[in-house]
VOGU-3710 file (C-alpha; in Angstrom, 3 decimals, decimal comma):
1> xxxxxxxxxx> 2,925/2,503/-27,889  1,800/3,170/-24,326  4,160/3,253/-21,396  2,494/0,091/-20,107  3,338/-1,727/-23,359  6,912/-0,495/-23,199  7,213/-1,718/-19,643  5,939/-5,188/-20,419  7,689/-5,408/-23,769  11,112/-4,294/-22,557
11> xxxxxxxxxx> 10,941/-6,287/-19,321  12,737/-3,598/-17,321  14,623/-4,234/-14,132  12,389/-3,643/-11,151  13,169/-3,483/-7,424  13,056/-6,869/-5,658  10,020/-5,830/-3,601  8,036/-5,102/-6,765  9,196/-8,306/-8,454  8,109/-10,237/-5,352
21> xxxxxxxxxx> 4,726/-8,501/-5,329  4,207/-9,363/-9,007  5,045/-13,012/-8,342  2,589/-13,048/-5,444  -0,116/-11,568/-7,685  0,552/-14,157/-10,386  0,158/-16,885/-7,770  -2,967/-15,231/-6,346  -4,575/-15,111/-9,790  -3,914/-18,833/-10,277
31> xxxxxxxxxx> -5,005/-19,905/-6,805  -8,136/-17,740/-6,602  -9,738/-17,547/-10,075  -12,364/-15,081/-8,827  -9,550/-12,589/-8,192  -7,667/-13,246/-11,421  -8,744/-10,082/-13,233  -8,138/-7,852/-10,222  -4,746/-9,471/-9,672  -3,725/-8,761/-13,280
41> xxxxxxxxxx> -4,768/-5,128/-12,969  -2,960/-4,653/-9,670  0,138/-6,336/-11,106  0,216/-3,798/-13,936  -0,240/-0,979/-11,432  2,486/-2,284/-9,111  4,980/-2,388/-11,978  4,341/1,314/-12,533  5,407/1,969/-8,942  8,951/1,204/-10,096
51> xxxxxxxxxx> 9,149/4,713/-11,563  11,042/7,094/-9,264  8,904/9,716/-7,545  9,594/13,039/-9,244  8,351/15,255/-6,431  11,086/17,053/-4,513  12,045/16,115/-0,972  9,965/17,651/1,809  10,336/17,818/5,564  8,499/19,383/8,494
61> xxxxxxxxxx> 10,013/21,330/11,381  10,528/19,079/14,405  8,568/21,444/16,637  5,481/21,239/14,385  5,755/17,458/14,222  5,811/17,236/18,028  2,941/19,705/18,367  0,726/17,753/15,969  1,722/14,412/17,478  0,731/15,510/20,977
71> xxxxxxxxxx> -2,554/16,991/19,676  -3,399/13,804/17,738  -3,377/15,642/14,399  -2,055/13,686/11,368  1,174/15,275/10,235  0,024/15,985/6,669  -3,289/17,516/7,789  -3,471/21,183/6,662  -0,024/20,918/5,068  0,802/21,484/1,418
81> xxxxxxxxxx> 3,681/19,194/0,469  4,941/19,733/-3,089  2,953/17,791/-5,663  4,316/17,678/-9,203  1,186/18,153/-11,323  2,819/16,614/-14,407  3,988/13,553/-12,477  0,521/13,234/-10,919  -1,113/13,417/-14,354  1,267/10,835/-15,793
91> xxxxxxxxxx> 0,495/8,388/-12,999  -3,262/9,093/-13,295  -3,276/8,415/-17,051  -1,208/5,246/-16,629  -3,531/3,822/-13,995  -6,587/4,721/-16,081  -4,933/2,820/-18,926  -4,384/-0,189/-16,637  -8,057/-0,328/-15,693  -9,238/0,029/-19,274
101> xxxxxxxxxx> -6,937/-2,729/-20,488  -7,279/-5,206/-17,649  -10,737/-4,529/-16,234  -12,498/-3,193/-19,367  -13,632/-0,156/-17,388  -14,572/2,467/-19,946  -15,400/4,819/-17,075  -11,633/5,087/-16,540  -11,370/6,721/-19,984  -13,795/9,394/-18,849
111> xxxxxxxxxx> -11,703/10,002/-15,757  -8,582/10,355/-17,896  -10,384/12,893/-20,070  -11,636/14,738/-16,986  -8,083/15,312/-15,766  -6,876/16,235/-19,242  -9,562/18,897/-19,718  -9,188/20,111/-16,104  -12,607/19,021/-14,879  -10,562/17,359/-12,144
121> xxxxxxxxxx> -7,525/19,125/-10,674  -4,582/17,357/-8,976  -4,066/19,967/-6,250  -7,750/20,013/-5,313  -7,952/16,220/-5,106  -4,813/16,089/-2,974  -6,239/18,721/-0,624  -9,510/16,835/-0,154  -7,714/13,623/0,714  -5,114/15,120/3,064
131> xxxxxxxxxx> -7,840/17,179/4,768  -9,919/14,078/5,410  -12,718/15,419/3,185  -13,380/12,178/1,339  -17,136/12,780/1,104  -16,507/16,181/-0,488  -14,253/14,525/-3,064  -16,943/11,957/-3,893  -19,605/14,673/-4,177  -17,420/16,754/-6,501
141> xxxxxxxxxx> -16,684/13,820/-8,801  -20,329/12,737/-8,913  -21,390/16,304/-9,732  -19,178/16,047/-12,821  -21,106/12,953/-13,921  -18,133/10,683/-13,216  -17,704/7,407/-11,322  -16,682/8,537/-7,824  -15,752/5,077/-6,512  -13,516/4,409/-9,506
151> xxxxxxxxxx> -11,990/7,881/-9,232  -11,166/7,172/-5,580  -9,367/3,954/-6,555  -7,360/5,693/-9,278  -6,574/8,576/-6,949  -5,341/6,147/-4,325  -2,969/4,460/-6,768  -1,850/7,833/-8,121  -1,031/9,245/-4,689  0,358/6,017/-3,214
161> xxxxxxxxxx> 4,010/6,204/-4,370  4,175/9,909/-3,532  2,647/9,472/-0,069  4,893/6,480/0,649  7,821/8,747/-0,279  6,552/11,446/2,093  5,889/9,181/5,059  9,259/7,464/4,636  10,978/10,844/4,783  9,049/11,749/7,960
171> xxxxxxxxxx> 9,683/8,523/9,893  13,158/9,502/11,210  11,654/12,649/12,777  8,701/10,990/14,518  8,516/11,238/18,323  9,378/8,157/20,356  6,060/8,283/22,225  3,451/5,872/20,786  0,694/7,129/18,502  -2,427/6,071/20,442
181> xxxxxxxxxx> -5,027/6,592/17,718  -6,566/4,216/15,190  -6,146/6,587/12,253  -2,846/7,055/10,443  -0,393/9,444/12,136  0,877/10,623/8,751  -2,152/11,145/6,496  -5,125/10,478/8,796  -6,603/7,555/6,845  -8,122/4,516/8,531
191> xxxxxxxxxx> -5,903/1,406/8,454  -6,278/-1,032/5,587  -4,850/-3,976/7,508  -3,450/-5,003/10,845  -0,346/-7,126/11,337  0,337/-9,546/14,164  4,061/-9,170/13,806  6,924/-11,418/14,862  7,003/-14,192/17,415  5,416/-11,954/20,062
201> xxxxxxxxxx> 2,467/-11,193/17,748  2,468/-7,469/18,534  -0,290/-5,701/16,606  0,618/-2,981/14,138  -1,831/-1,071/11,973  -0,981/-0,287/8,348  -2,291/2,664/6,398  -3,590/1,812/2,946  -2,916/5,299/1,582  0,705/5,943/2,616
211> xxxxxxxxxx> 1,745/2,508/4,031  2,601/3,974/7,454  2,929/1,535/10,347  2,176/2,098/14,029  1,801/-0,167/17,040  -1,701/-0,448/18,457  -3,145/-2,455/21,387  -4,657/-5,802/20,469  -7,681/-5,302/22,718  -8,825/-1,962/21,366
221> xxxxxxxxxx> -10,989/-0,985/18,406  -9,072/1,418/16,143  -12,304/3,063/15,015  -14,130/3,844/18,251  -11,545/3,092/20,944  -13,608/0,492/22,807  -11,366/-1,785/24,876  -14,021/-3,989/26,486  -13,135/-7,563/25,521  -16,836/-8,454/25,591
231> xxxxxxxxxx> -17,394/-6,113/22,633  -14,389/-7,328/20,655  -13,989/-10,550/18,737  -12,549/-12,366/15,741  -13,951/-13,961/12,612  -12,128/-16,120/10,102  -12,698/-18,237/7,042  -13,017/-21,948/7,615  -9,574/-23,518/7,618  -7,699/-20,204/7,997
241> xxxxxxxxxx> -7,839/-19,847/11,770  -4,087/-19,331/12,175  -3,364/-17,270/9,059  -5,799/-14,440/8,488  -8,678/-13,176/10,584  -11,046/-10,284/11,104  -10,955/-8,239/14,304  -14,495/-7,012/14,993  -16,115/-4,486/17,322  -19,750/-4,886/18,304
251> xxxxxxxxxx> -19,873/-1,335/19,694  -19,363/0,436/16,347  -19,698/-2,605/14,004  -16,292/-1,804/12,551  -13,736/-4,419/11,524  -10,154/-4,699/10,384  -8,422/-7,570/8,645  -5,413/-9,045/10,473  -2,549/-11,031/8,958  0,429/-12,746/10,590
261> xxxxxxxxxx> 3,842/-11,457/9,510  7,394/-11,928/10,692  8,452/-8,531/9,352  6,509/-5,456/8,187  4,860/-5,809/4,803  6,512/-3,645/2,177  4,220/-1,039/0,580  3,624/-3,111/-2,562  3,017/-6,246/-0,507  0,479/-4,332/1,550
271> xxxxxxxxxx> -1,623/-3,785/-1,586  -1,235/-7,432/-2,571  -2,335/-8,638/0,856  -5,308/-6,291/0,842  -6,501/-7,934/-2,383  -5,633/-11,465/-1,257  -7,774/-11,033/1,854  -10,772/-9,683/-0,052  -12,794/-12,821/0,875  -12,518/-11,684/4,505
281> xxxxxxxxxx> -14,314/-8,464/3,583  -17,179/-10,557/2,275  -17,319/-12,541/5,520  -17,378/-9,326/7,552  -20,041/-7,759/5,355  -22,247/-10,828/5,651  -22,075/-10,472/9,453  -23,002/-6,774/9,368  -19,569/-5,279/9,982  -18,131/-2,439/7,891
291> xx> -15,133/-0,128/7,531  -15,877/3,543/8,280
//
């Protein structure tokens, strides 16, 4: 019996945030049939996030945090936080199992075998991601005859709870000065979503890899820094003008999805919202916009 079967069969207690995310995914699958299969797979993955992170606590010296912050260098760049290889492998195998069962992706079996026979190595994959060498990771996986895009998705899920744990531990030590860049101050990834938060609709960017949150000007492209209002705009789906939208930049053709929230989305809810707003990605792509 797989761990996934035990989880569903035993109906374990899960944190309220995960239970809420699962309910949202159930509703999303009913309301948007085209996303039903993806919602089921993500629901199974989110339940696995209930497992405690086994990696030990890790902190950075305050002086190094300040130095990197001032220099605009993501805090985890060139660092080697402790990664439990066994915990990484367990999460990797579980998420491969999710995709085989819920998406019928046999390529996920090959990726599970690749980690088991050490064709893929946890420490190397972590280093590529935290160093911002995503293209090198894709090239390495493709050279092994494996599905690089699928491997990236599994790697993201595998690292997500660990990176959320790391960024949460770093937040109390962050400088009070704003982070002025469009990339994540913790891991260096581009934002997955933007939030217009609270009654004042202040814009915050949210990292899709570690769930970090940082305030960012509304009239500024996070990808190229353009702040000319004539180059910036919004797109939306018909009927959703006040709920979800796409912030676009005609200078670099980049875009970011924006949602309205009263409070910050929890990490699991961030993944749910990213899937729920997938139709916005299609709208942006049809107009020639893309995410770097």
